[in-house]
N, C-alpha and C positions, 0 to 999 in steps of 0.2 A: 240181683238188682232188678227192679221192676222195669217194664218196658218203657214207661213214661220217663223214669229217671235216666235210662240209657239214651233215649232220644234227646233229652235235655243236655246230657254230657256231650253227645256228638255235635249238637248244634253249637254249644259253647266252644268246642274244639275247632269247628269250621270257622266260627267268627274270629277266634284268636289267630288262626292261620291267615284269614283274609286281612286282619289288622296288620300282621307282619308283612304281607304282600304290599298293602297300601303304604305302610311306613317306608318300605324299601323303594317304592316308586317315587314317593315324595323326596326321599334322599337323592335319588337319581336325578329328578328334575331340578332340585336345588343345586346339585353339583354342576349341571349343565348351565344353569343361570350364572353361577359363580365363575365358571370357565369363560362364559361369554363376556362378563364384566371385566375379567382380567385381560382378555384379549383386546377389548375396547380401550382399556387404560393403557395397555402396552402400545397399541397402534397410535393412540392419541399422543402418548409421550414421545414416540419416535417422530411423529409429525411436528410436534412442538419443537423438538430439538432441531429438526431440519429448518423450520421457519426461523428459530433463533439463530441458527448458524448462518442462514442466508442474510438475516438482518445484521448480524455482526460483521459479516464479510462486506456488506454494502457500506457500513459506516466507515470502513477503512479502505474502501476501494480507491484505486488510482484516480487522480484528477484527470479529467478528460483532456486529451491533447488539444492544444490550441490550433486553430486553423490559421496558419501563417501564409501570407501572400508570397508565393515563391516565384512569381513572374519575373523573369530576367535573372534569376539566381543561378549560379553555377551548381553543378551536381554535388559538390562537397557541402555547400550550404543547404541544399535541398535535403540531403541525407541527414544532416545534423538536426534540422528543425522538424523532421517527421515525428519525433517524439517530444516535441515542445511541451513544456510544463508537466513532464512525467519523471518519476524516479525509475531509472532503468538499471538493469544489470550490465556488467561489462567492466573493462579495464580502462583507466584513464590513459595509460600509455598507448593502447590500441586506438583510442579516440584521437589522440594527438597525432598518431601516425596517419590516420585517415584524413586528418585536416591539414597535413603538411602541404604547404603551397598557399595557405591563407593565414592571416594573423589570427591568434586565438587568445581569449581571456578565460581563465579558469577560476571560478569563485568557489572556494571551500566554505561550506555553511552547515548549519544544523538548525532544526526547528526550535531547540531550547535556547538558542543563542540570541540575546536581545540586540547585540550590535549587528548581527546578521539581518535581523528583521528590520533594523533601522536603515540599513543601506540597500535592502532588496529592491526598493522602488527605483533607485538609481540604475541598477542593473537592468530592471525591466524596461525603463525608458530608453537607456542608451543601446540596449540590444536591438531595439527597433530603429533607433537613429542610425546605427551602423549596419543595418541589415544588408547583407551582400558584400560587405567590406571587411567586417571582423566577425569571426565565429565565437560564440559564447558557450561555455560548458559549466554546469554546476557540478560540484563534488560534495554530495551529502555525506558528511563524515561523522562517525561516532553518534549515530542517531537511531531512532526507532522508525522503521519504514512507514508504518501507518501514520505516525505523527508528521513525518515529512510530507506525505501525500496530502494530509489535511492542510498543512501549511501552504502548499502550492495551490490548493483550491482558493485560499484567501489572498495569496500573493502570486498570481500567475506571471510567468515569464515565457519568452519565445524561444527557449532552448531546453534541452534535457538536463537532468541531474543524475550522475552516476552514483549508485548506492555504494558507500564505502564504510561498512559496518564498524570496522576496528580502527579506521583512519590510517591503515597501513598503506593504502594507495596514495593518500595525501603525502605521507612521509617520503614516498619514492620521488616526488617532484618538489620537495623542499617545504612542504606544509606539515600539518598535523601537530604543530606546537601551540597554536593559538587559534581562536575562532573570532571572526572570519580571517581568512588569508586569501589573497588573490595573486595568481601567477600569470605572467604575460609572456607570449611567444610571438616572434616575428614570422613572416611568411616562409622562412627557411626552416622553421621548426625549432629554432633556438630559443631557449628560455632567456629572456632579457631582464626580468625583474620579478622579485617576490615582495609583495606588500603585506606584512603582518598587520592585523588589526582592521577595524572597520573604517569606511569612508564617512566623513561627517558632512560632506557636501557632494552634490552631483558633479560640480565643476572639477573638483580634485580628481574624481574618478575619470572624468572625460580627459583631463590633462594627461593622466597616466596611460590611457588608451592610445591617445595620439602619439605620445612619446615612445612608449615601450612596445606597442603592438604595431602601430603604423610607421614608426620611425620618423615621425614629423618633428622638426625642431620647434622648441618652445618660443 
């Protein structure tokens, strides 16, 4: 092989080797870029999920508790209204035990119940009228908690509602058969009346509060 042909062959081999090196470097850079894009998408997806989760949580967040004027109220009433207009965990039997010594009205309701919605304004108004005289407690039975909380945002009341997912708690005090149902207790903690069905007038509810909670003659 002539010297010139030998030099030409070596030059072609060097160029081919350099081409392989260049190609490998380009692949390396491309892989780095792709890895960066994947990381960006992953981080962005996580961030979006967090934001979406926060937004979803906010949409079903508990209604803000109402600020009830507690001036002159006894400790039992103050403790009851501290969670006013909120769906809370707990047992209705424990709540009744805590309130023994004052008359109590328990209203079993649910956000899906049209008759509950129709009478809710009566309870909202009369719970204010009897503030410090009669304690009111809601019993949110067989309901979805998020929907119940949204309901309270639109229909605020000055008392808490205990969450009763299966209506088992309502059944322990004579309810859970129809919605709404209202139970009355005197100051001794004795159940005096169970009213199935909704109230069609505020006056009829007021009459039952006077008769069965306060023991007033008609």
